[in-house]
C-alpha positions in Angstrom: -55.8 -69.7 7.7 -57.5 -68.1 10.8 -55.5 -66.4 13.5 -55.0 -68.6 16.6 -53.9 -66.9 19.8 -52.5 -69.5 22.3 -53.0 -68.0 25.8 -50.7 -69.2 28.6 -51.5 -69.0 32.3 -49.9 -65.5 32.6 -52.0 -64.3 29.7 -55.2 -65.5 31.2 -54.3 -64.0 34.6 -53.6 -60.6 33.0 -56.6 -60.5 30.6 -58.1 -57.0 30.8 -60.5 -54.5 29.2 -59.9 -51.0 28.1 -61.7 -48.1 26.3 -59.7 -46.1 23.8 -61.2 -42.8 22.4 -58.2 -42.7 20.0 -58.9 -46.2 18.7 -62.6 -45.3 18.4 -61.7 -42.3 16.3 -59.7 -44.3 13.8 -62.3 -47.0 13.7 -64.9 -44.3 12.8 -62.6 -43.2 10.0 -62.2 -46.7 8.8 -66.0 -47.0 8.8 -66.2 -44.1 6.4 -63.9 -45.9 4.0 -65.6 -49.3 4.2 -69.3 -49.3 2.9 -69.7 -52.9 4.0 -69.7 -51.8 7.6 -72.4 -49.1 7.2 -75.5 -51.1 8.3 -75.8 -50.2 11.9 -74.5 -46.6 11.5 -76.5 -45.2 8.6 -78.1 -42.4 10.7 -74.7 -41.4 12.1 -73.1 -41.4 8.6 -76.0 -39.3 7.3 -75.5 -36.8 10.1 -71.7 -36.4 9.7 -71.4 -36.5 5.9 -71.3 -32.8 5.5 -68.8 -32.5 8.4 -66.6 -35.1 6.8 -66.7 -33.3 3.5 -65.4 -30.1 5.1 -62.4 -31.9 6.8 -59.2 -32.0 4.9 -57.9 -35.4 6.0 -55.9 -36.3 2.9 -52.7 -37.3 4.7 -54.7 -39.4 7.3 -56.6 -41.1 4.5 -53.3 -42.1 3.0 -52.7 -44.4 6.0 -56.3 -45.7 6.3 -56.2 -47.9 3.3 -59.0 -50.3 1.9 -59.9 -53.5 3.7 -57.1 -56.0 4.0 -54.4 -53.4 4.0 -52.4 -52.3 7.0 -52.9 -49.2 9.0 -50.0 -48.0 11.1 -50.5 -49.3 14.7 -49.0 -46.1 16.3 -52.1 -44.2 15.1 -54.1 -46.0 17.7 -51.8 -48.0 19.9 -53.4 -50.1 22.6 -53.9 -48.1 25.8 -51.7 -48.7 28.8 -54.5 -47.9 31.2 -58.2 -49.0 31.3 -59.8 -45.5 30.7 -57.3 -43.1 29.1 -58.4 -39.6 28.0 -58.2 -38.6 24.4 -55.7 -35.9 25.2 -53.5 -38.4 27.0 -53.6 -40.8 24.1 -53.0 -38.0 21.6 -49.9 -37.0 23.5 -48.6 -40.6 23.3 -49.2 -40.6 19.5 -47.2 -37.3 19.2 -44.3 -38.9 21.1 -44.0 -41.8 18.7 -40.5 -42.8 17.9 -39.8 -41.6 14.3 -38.0 -44.9 13.4 -41.1 -46.9 14.5 -43.4 -44.5 12.6 -41.2 -44.8 9.4 -41.3 -48.6 9.6 -45.1 -48.8 10.1 -45.8 -46.1 7.5 -43.6 -47.9 5.0 -45.5 -51.1 5.5 -48.8 -49.4 5.1 -47.9 -47.6 1.9 -46.5 -50.8 0.4 -50.0 -52.3 0.5 -51.0 -50.1 -2.4 -48.8 -50.5 -5.5 -47.0 -47.3 -6.4 -48.1 -45.3 -3.4 -44.7 -45.5 -1.6 -43.0 -44.1 -4.7 -45.6 -41.3 -5.2 -44.8 -37.7 -4.2 -47.2 -38.0 -1.3 -45.7 -41.3 -0.1 -42.1 -40.0 -0.4 -42.9 -36.8 1.4 -44.5 -38.7 4.3 -41.5 -40.9 4.7 -38.8 -38.2 4.2 -39.6 -36.6 7.6 -41.4 -39.2 9.7 -41.3 -36.9 12.8 -43.1 -34.1 11.0 -45.6 -36.6 9.5 -46.4 -37.9 12.9 -47.2 -34.4 14.1 -49.4 -33.8 11.1 -51.2 -37.1 11.6 -51.8 -36.2 15.3 -53.2 -32.8 14.3 -55.6 -34.4 11.8 -56.7 -37.1 14.3 -57.5 -34.4 16.8 -59.5 -32.6 14.2 -61.4 -35.8 13.3 -62.1 -36.5 17.0 -63.5 -33.0 17.7 -65.7 -33.1 14.6 -67.0 -36.7 14.7 -66.8 -38.2 18.1 -66.3 -35.6 20.9 -69.9 -34.3 20.7 -71.3 -37.8 21.3 -68.5 -39.3 23.4 -70.5 -39.5 26.6 -73.0 -41.8 25.0 -70.3 -43.8 23.2 -68.4 -44.3 26.3 -71.5 -45.3 28.2 -72.2 -48.1 25.6 -68.6 -49.3 25.9 -68.7 -49.3 29.7 -72.0 -51.1 29.7 -70.6 -53.8 27.5 -67.6 -54.3 29.8 -69.8 -54.4 32.8 -72.1 -57.0 31.2 -69.2 -59.2 30.1 -67.5 -58.8 33.5 -70.7 -60.0 35.2 -70.8 -63.0 32.9 -67.2 -63.8 33.7 -67.9 -63.6 37.4 -71.0 -65.8 37.1 -69.8 -68.4 34.6 -66.0 -68.0 34.4 -63.4 -66.8 31.9 -64.4 -69.5 29.4 -67.9 -67.9 29.0 -66.4 -64.4 28.6 -64.0 -65.5 25.7 -66.6 -67.7 24.0 -69.1 -64.9 23.9 -66.9 -62.2 22.4 -68.1 -62.6 18.8 -69.7 -65.3 16.6 -66.5 -65.6 14.6 -64.4 -66.1 17.7 -63.8 -69.6 19.1 -62.3 -70.5 22.4 -61.0 -74.1 23.1 -57.9 -75.7 24.6 -56.6 -72.3 25.7 -56.6 -71.0 22.1 -58.6 -68.0 20.9 -59.3 -68.5 17.2 -60.5 -65.5 15.1 -62.0 -67.2 12.0 -62.4 -64.0 10.0 -58.9 -62.8 10.6 -55.8 -64.0 8.7 -52.9 -65.5 10.5 -50.3 -62.9 9.4 -46.6 -63.7 9.9 -46.0 -60.6 11.9 -49.1 -60.8 14.1 -48.4 -60.2 17.7 -48.4 -63.4 19.8 -49.4 -63.7 23.4 -46.2 -63.7 25.5 -47.3 -63.5 29.1 -48.3 -59.8 29.1 -51.9 -60.7 28.9 -54.7 -60.1 26.3 -56.3 -56.7 26.0 -60.0 -56.7 25.1 -61.5 -53.5 23.6 -65.2 -53.1 22.8 -65.8 -50.8 19.8 -68.9 -49.0 18.4 -67.5 -48.9 14.9 -65.7 -52.2 14.2 -68.8 -54.2 13.3 -69.2 -56.7 11.6 -65.5 -57.5 12.1 -63.5 -58.6 15.0 -59.9 -57.2 14.8 -56.7 -58.5 16.3 -53.9 -56.1 16.9 -51.3 -55.2 17.0 -48.0 -56.1 15.3 -44.9 -56.1 17.4 -44.0 -54.4 19.7 -47.6 -53.7 20.8 -49.6 -55.8 23.3 -51.9 -58.5 21.8 -55.3 -57.0 21.5 -58.8 -58.1 20.3 -61.2 -55.3 19.3 -64.8 -56.6 19.0 -68.3 -55.0 18.5 -69.9 -53.7 21.7 -73.3 -54.9 22.8 -75.9 -52.2 22.2 -73.9 -50.4 19.6 -76.5 -51.1 16.9 -79.1 -49.0 18.9 -76.7 -46.2 19.7 -78.1 -43.9 16.9 -81.5 -45.5 16.7 -84.2 -42.8 16.0 -87.2 -44.9 17.1 -87.9 -46.9 20.2 -88.3 -50.7 20.1 -91.6 -52.3 20.9 -91.5 -53.9 24.4 -92.7 -57.5 24.9 -96.4 -57.7 25.8 -95.7 -59.5 29.0 -93.3 -56.8 30.1 -96.0 -54.2 29.5 -98.5 -56.1 31.6 -95.9 -56.3 34.4 -94.5 -52.7 34.4 -97.1 -50.7 32.5 -96.8 -49.7 28.9 -94.7 -46.5 29.3 -92.2 -48.0 31.8 -91.9 -51.2 29.7 -91.2 -49.1 26.6 -88.6 -47.0 28.4 -86.8 -50.1 29.7 -86.9 -51.8 26.4 -85.6 -48.7 24.7 -82.5 -48.6 26.8 -80.5 -51.1 24.8 -77.9 -48.3 24.7 -77.4 -45.7 27.4 -79.6 -42.6 27.0 -80.5 -39.4 28.8 -84.0 -38.3 30.0 -84.2 -35.7 27.2 -83.3 -38.2 24.5 -85.8 -40.8 25.9 -88.5 -38.2 26.0 -88.0 -37.3 22.4 -87.8 -40.9 21.3 -91.0 -42.0 23.1 -93.0 -38.8 22.6 -93.4 -38.2 26.4 -92.8 -35.2 28.6 -89.4 -35.1 30.2 -91.0 -34.9 33.7 -93.0 -38.1 33.0 -89.9 -39.9 31.8 -88.0 -38.8 34.9 -90.6 -40.2 37.2 -90.6 -43.6 35.4 -86.8 -43.8 35.3 -86.7 -43.1 39.1 -89.1 -46.0 39.7 -87.1 -48.4 37.4 -83.9 -47.4 39.1 -85.3 -47.9 42.6 -86.4 -51.4 41.6 -82.9 -52.3 40.4 -83.7 -52.4 36.7 -81.6 -49.3 35.8 -78.5 -47.5 36.9 -77.5 -43.9 36.2 -74.3 -42.1 36.0 -73.3 -38.5 35.1 -71.4 -37.9 31.9 -70.5 -34.3 31.5 -73.7 -32.3 31.5 -75.9 -35.3 31.1 -77.2 -38.2 33.3 -77.3 -41.4 31.3 -79.4 -44.4 32.2 -78.4 -48.0 31.5 -80.2 -51.3 32.1 -78.8 -53.6 34.8 -78.4 -57.3 34.3 -81.9 -57.8 35.8 -83.3 -55.2 33.4 -81.6 -57.0 30.5 -83.1 -60.3 31.6 -86.6 -58.9 31.9 -86.5 -57.3 28.4 -85.0 -60.5 26.9 -87.4 -62.8 28.7 -84.6 -64.6 30.5 -85.7 -64.3 34.1 -85.5 -67.7 35.8 -86.1 -68.8 39.4 -84.0 -66.9 41.8 -83.3 -64.0 39.5 -85.2 -61.6 41.7 
């Protein structure tokens, strides 16, 4: 039976977005364990496979079981603020109550017959405080090796998703936002139904604290509802543009767009399904960085792109108007 989340007035009023680097780290690790999710991320998986082989994550793998089994929620608890830092979230993980950690680790180990009684399982449960510290250390190691080098681009994709969905909510209302989260998510009669997610007995129910929505680069093709009590009700869904995050080649722009903007500018605009830097776009399109920079300046001045600095890079992202031009969805009054 699918999971149905009944949202009251307080929940709807407190619906919010957040980006969690800690949750993204654990979703990336789950991706490594679940071949069915690999489609959009084959180039990333190919790039990190040797790095993963060098990481000794045996204890962490113990609590990232096969699909359908439970992963302790404290490993990636829903953030309390919209844009937490990884260091801040890691400190929160390290401060996990040992009693809560013991209960969640016990539930996770029980999903695999015999694992709780195994030497590894018993050792993890005998000293939950020490296990939490070791899991935090391993999570930090995974973050530094797998996500930190590309986090600026990942975060830009997640921020662009939130911006697009927020614009839709502003233009069409909260109904449009919740209806468009994922093909397997239905919204009707104040009930958000996740058709691919089982209605578990201990699933957290909306209780007036609001619903937390978190876009993810790695959760595809699923949509995930977390967390069990006592965490805030959360829906983790695939972010728009995540499929092109690691794309090696540029998409072909629509012919009409090329006639309007010119071939190179149309190609650059079409290629920005995910945020990218001037250097990356130059490599992808086979153009000089100076040429790309000039085209991007024109596209930004005409309202088709926005830019923002992330660390040492300036990343470019399409605006709603840029999306509409690429998707052929510009109607009267759009410009």
